[in-house]
N, C-alpha and C positions, 0 to 999 in steps of 0.2 A: 600827622601829615603823611607818614609812610603808608598808613592804611588807606588813605585817600588816593595816593599815587598808585598803589597796588590795585585798588578797586577800579580806577580809571583804566589801567592797562588791561585788566581782566574784561572790562566792558568792551574793549576794542576788538577782542579776539573774534567774536561772531560778525562784527561789522568793521573790518580794518580800514576801509576807505572813508570812514566817517570823518576822519580828521581833515585838516586843510593843508595846502601846500604853502611853503614860505620861500618863494623864489629870491627874496632878499637875503636869505641865509645859505641856500644851497640850490644847485641846479639838479641835484640827484632826485630820484623819485621818492623822496621821503614825505611822510605826512606828519603833522603836528597836532597836538591837542593839549589842553590845559588841565591841570589838576591843582586847583587853588592858585597859588602864585608861581607854580612851576610849569615849565613847558616841556612836554615829552615829545622827543623826535623818534620816529620808528619807521621801519620798512614794512609797508602793508602787504607786500607780495611774498614775504618769507613765511614759511611754515616750519615751526611755530613763529608767531609774530616776533620780530626782532627789534628790541628797543635799543636805539643808538645812543641816546643821551637823555638825562633828566636835568634840566638847567633852571636856575632861578630866573623868573620872568623879567626881573629888573636888570639883568646883565646887559651889557652893551651888545647890540646886534653883531658888531665886529668880532667880539669875543666868542659869541655863540657860533658864528660862521667858522672861526678858527678851530673851535672844539670839534665841530662836525667834519672839517677837513682832516683833522688828525685821526678820525675814525673811519676814513675811507678804506675800502678793501683793495 
């Protein structure tokens, strides 16, 4: 699973806006993509690409939103 997550992140580097927005989780300009059952939250405008969180996809959206709030700058 770790290899799949790393490969997904590496594939985002040349095309960082490929992911989708999740306004239900955050109003910040983060993008999200899936790696298997995991949800990867990242900042597409950062160089290098900055991963904010890798979360299990079955987590409650409220918990996901709280995790992301806790990682605000």
